[in-house]
N, C-alpha and C positions, 0 to 999 in steps of 0.2 A: 498572470504572468511575468515573463523575466523582460517582455519588450519595453523599453520607457522612452522619451522623448528623447530625440538626436540635437545635439549641439555642436555641428561641425566634427568633432572626434566623439565617438562611440565612447558613452559610460563604461567603467570599469567591468558593471555588472553582466555586461554584453560578452557572452562566449562569441568566437569567430571562425570563420571558414578558412577555408585552404587558400591560398595566393595562386597567383598563375604561374604554373610550371612546368615542365615535359610531362611529370607524372598525369599533372589534372587532365591534361589534353586525353589522356587515355583512360579517365575515370568515368565509371559506368552513371551514366545519369537517370536518377531516380526521383520521382514524383512524390509527393506528401503521402499519397495514399499506398505506394511501394514500400516508402520508409516507414509507417507506423506498422503494416502487416509484416515486415520482417522484423520491426521491435516486438511485436505480440509472439511471435513465433520461435526468436531466439533471445530475448532478453533473459538474462539470468535469475534477476530478482522473481520474474514471473515464473520462471521455473521451477523455482524454490517453492512457492506459492502452490504451485500446483502439484507436485510432489507433496505437498502436505494434506491436500485434500483426501488422500489415500487413507491418512490416518483416521480423518473425521469418520469415515465409512467403518473402519473399524472401530472406534469410539460406540458407532449404534451395535454392531454387532456384539460387541462384548455387553452392551446391557440388555439385549435382546438372550445372551446366554443365559442370565439368570432367571430365565421361566423354565430351562433344563434342569433335570432332576442333577444333582450333585452326589457323586460316589466318593467314599473316602476309606480306605485300609489305615490300620492302626496295631501295631504289634507291641507288646510289653514283657518284659521278662524282670521277675524279681527273686533275689534271694534273701532270706529273712536272717540275718543273721541271731535277731531276736525275735522270737515268735510275738505278734499283738496278744495283747491279753484282755479278758471279757469278764466280769462279775458278773456268777451266775447265782441265784438266790439257794441256800443249803437246802431248800423245802426238794429243790429238783432230783436229788440224791435221797434224801431222807426227809419224807415225807412227815415225820415228827419235829423235826425242826423249826424253832419257831420265826416266826416272820420277821423280816426285816434284817435279818442276815445273811451275808455273803460270801461268797469264797471264789476268790482267783480263779481263772483257770488260762492254759495258752491255748489255741486252735490253730490249727492248718500243718504246713509241711514247710520244710525250708525253700524250697523249689518253687515258683509260681510263674505260669506262661498264660499269656494270652493275646489272640488273633482275633482281631474285630473287621468286619466289611461293614459300611455302614450306607444308605441311600435316603436321602433329604431332598424331596421335590414341593415346592410350594405349590399349595392351591387356591389361595386367596393372599394377595399383598399387592395394596394398590399403590406401593411404593413404587416397585419394579417398571408397573409402566408407565408412572410418571417419569423415571430416570430414561425409558427409552425415548420419550418424547423429548426431552430435555437433549438429549443426545443428537437426534433428527434437528430441533431448532439450532442447535450448536454449529452442525454440519450447514445448513441453511447461513449462518454468519460468516464460515469459514469460504464458502463460496461467493459471499459477498465482497469480502475483503480481498479475495484474489481479484473481483471483478474491480474494485476500487484502484487495487496497485495497479490493472489493466487502464483504468482512464488515465492514471497518474503517469503511466509511461508515454501514451498517446499526448498527454498535455503538454510533456517534457520535449517530446519529440516535435511535436506540430509547434512551440515555441523557439528552441533551437532552428528547426526548417524556417521559420519567417524570418527569423534573425539573419540567417545566412542569404535570405533573398535581400531584405534590408543593405546589408553590408554590403553585396553585389552591388546595388543601386550606387550605394557612398562611392564605393570603387569607379565605377563608370563616370559620374560625374567628376570625380579628383581626376582622373585620365584625361576627359574632356577640359578641364582648368588647367592641366599641365600644357598639354598642348596649346590653350590659347597662351598662357605663358611665356612659353616657349618661343612661336611666335611675336609676341609681342617683345620678349628681349632682343631676339634677332633685328627689329624693326628698329627699336631704340639705338640699339647698339651702330647699326647704319646710318641714323640721324646724330650720331655723336661725332660719327668720321665725319659729318658734313659740318658740323658745329652746330646742330639745330638742336641737341639735347646736353643734360649735364650728368656727370658722375652718378651725382645722388639719385638721377630718376633711374638708371642703370641698377645701382645697388636696392631700390625698392623694389624693382621686377625680382633681381636675384632673391632677395629675400622670400617674395611671395613664393618664387618658384620653390626652394627651398623647405617652405611649410608645406607645399603640397605634396613634395618628395618624402617629408616624415610622415606627414596623415596617411598617404598613401602606405608607407611603409607598416606601420601600425595596424590599419586596417587589413591587410595583407596576414601580419600573425593573428588579429581577433579574428579573422576566418579559418586561420586553420586550426584555432582552439573549438568554435563549431562544429568542424567536422568531425574531430575527435569525439567531444561528447554527441553526435549522432551516430558515429560508428560505435560508442560505447552502449547505447541506448538499443541499436539495433545487434547487439552480441555480436560484433565485427572485430577485425584485429583493427588497433588504431590505425596503422597505417594505410589500411587498406583504401585505395584510389576512391575519391566521392566526388560526384556533383550533380548540383540541382539547378530545375529552370531558373533564368532570372526573373521571366515574367511572374509577376504576382497574383493569382485569380483574387477579382474581389466579392464574388459569387452573387452579385447585384442585390438583388431584395428578397433572399431566401428569407424563408420564415422556420424556424426549426421547433418540430413538435417539443410541448413540455411535457417531460415524462418524469416519474417520480426520480428523486436523485439518489444515487446509492447510499449516502448519507442519511437522507429521511427514512430508507430501506432499512440501512443496520438499526434506527433509532425503533421503529418499529417492531423488528425482530428483536431486539433488545428488550423491550416490553413483554413479547410472548414468552421469552426467557424467563422473565421475572415472574409472570403469573404462573409460569408452569414451576418454577422454585416453590412460591406461595401454595400452590396446591400440594408440591411434594410434602412441605411441612405441616399443613392441614391434614393429610393422609397418615403422615407418621403416628395421628393419635390414635389410628384407626387399628382394631386387631389384624394380625397376620394367622392363616394355617397354614399347615405343610403335614405333608404324610413323611413319616419317617419307619425305617425299616433297617435292622439288624440282624446280623447272622456271624457267631464266631465261634472260636475253640477256646476253651479254658483248661489249662492244666497241672497237675500238680505232682511233685517227684519227691522221694524221699530215696536218698542212695546210700543210706548205712545200712551196716549189718543188724541184724539176721536178715532185714526182709526186705532190700531197695525194690521202689517201683516207680514206677513215671505214668501216670493216666490221664485221659484227654476224654473231658467231656462238653459234647456242644450246647449253644446258647443261642437262640434266636427269638426276636419280636418284630411283629408291625404295630403302628399304631399311629395316631395324628396328634399334633403339637399345636396348640394356639398359643398366643402371647398377645396381651393386652396393656398398651401402657395405663397405669393408674392415674399418675401424679408427675408432671413434668413442666416446671413454670419456665424451664428455659426457654422450651418450643414457643410459650407464646410471646414472650418477649421477640423472639426470631421473626413471629408472622408479622408482629406490627413493625418491626423496622423493616421486613420485605415491602409492607403495605405503603410507608414512608418513598422507598425507593419506587415503586411503581408511580406514585402520583409526581414525582419530581419525573421520571422518565416522560410521562405525558407533557410535562410543560416544557421539555427538552423538545419533543417532537413539533410541538407547536413552534418553538422558539428557531429551529432550523426550517420550518416550511416560512416562517416569515422571512427570515434571513434569505432565504433562496429564491421569494418572490422581489424581493428589494435586490438582491445581483441583477436578475430577470431586469427589470425594470431599467436600471442605471444602465447595463448593457445595452439595451435596447436604444437608448437615448444617446448613448457615447457611440454608437456605432452609425445611426443615422446621422449625428450631427457630422462625423469624419468623413462618411460617405458623399455628402452633401458638399463637403469643402476640397475634395480629390480634384474634381474639375477646375476648381477657381485656383488651386494652387498650381496645377499643371498651366492653367494660362497664365500666371504668373511667372511660370519658368518663362514661358514663351516671348512674352513681352521683356521681362529682364534679358535674355537673350538678343533679343532685336537692341534693346537700347545700347548694348554691349556692343554690338557690330556696328549702330549706327556712330557711339562716340569714337571708335577706332577709324573710321573713314572721315571724322571731323577732324582727329588729331593728325590725321596725313595731311586735311586742308590748311591745318595750321588754327582751326576753331577751338581745339580742345586739346588741355593738358594733359599731362599725364597722372595728376590728381584726378581730375576726370575720368580716366580710364578705369581706375584703382577704384574709384566711387562705385562704378558701373560693375566691374568684374564681385565686388564685395555684395551686390545687390543682387547679382545672378548666383552667389553662393547662398545669400541667405533665403531667394526663394525656393534654390533647390533642399535646404534644411527644413523648410517650412512644409516643402510637399512631401520627404520622408517622415518628418513627425506626426502629419496625417497618417499617411500610411500606415506608423506604427499605432497610432490612437486607432485605426480602423482595425486592423488586424487581433490587437490586445483586446477591444472590445467583442470583436467576432467569437475569439475562443472563449472569452469567458461567459460567452452567451450559449454556446455550445455547451460548456461545461456545467454552466447553471440549470441550463433545461435539461438535463441528462441525455443529451443528443451526441456527445463527444465522439461515440464509439461507430456513431452511423454517419 
């Protein structure tokens, strides 16, 4: 997840949301569920993946079409410049001719035409059925890849959404601190006119004020980048106005059902695909039987005088054809390689499951720890704010210095930062738990 610990200024890895502007006031407020549903419907990457699923269906139909008969037509014409020779025994024409003597002779006519239509239909071919099954399994893999892309989109949208909420909390804290700094600056300036404060005191407050203003500007810019990212994943125009609630839903002690992750299911489908490929290799050693039929016309022509002619004779047959591989050592090595791949795949499946269990266990620990620290950090903000107010009163009474006020202000900022850091840890662990448990789409 992209959420990271906060140290006053958001790290560069954080993308950010829109600042407060007239356009933002008119922006549509969207919940996390609305953002994810919009992304699942309009994200361009998902639309491309879903359109590719149609090709998976076509591959299955292509494999099934191998069970249907195939009809081919062919035609050829030959003009013999030199007629083919054949050796005939002399005894063919002269019975008294000695054995073992031959005489060459040319047969045929110059013009030869052949037209044929052939039908072939498989009767028994185990490789075809294995190929159909392989295409169906590949289609399942395509569906899982789309599902994985959907989970990735939900992960990115949720991460950006949480980042936006954290940034908005930071902006609220910075705005509050700016108000405090402006009030303090006005008080110190008044005291200086009365000779009760020094110019360096004013300089310290002005420096603090400038730092807060710079931080406020940076947060507004980062906020705009996060909104751009959300609009991109939702398939919206980057300049489309958008806002989200500032309140962060912490979900309480929700337990997510642990479902098989997409990665685990993809490894299982990959195992089935490898087993089917192994089955296909083994079945390539079996015989295949097909019915064949042919019908055609053969034409012979002679166009020279004194007796030109062109005659056509029909030819047709129906029969069966069987093939059986006698020796193919290459297939044996391919089968051995595939068996090694299947073994490796099973180990990978066990590894994926173990890693997923580790992710779930660590995410639960991190989430519970962060959830338990949230009330404590909220209480720290309340106490730090109370100390800051009391220090202001003491300064007006002359019992506290500007340095004491600055220390109290720094303590308040640190409490605010700790609170946001705990929120980040909670949201990061919650999203990790959803992803690892296979519940992110729910």
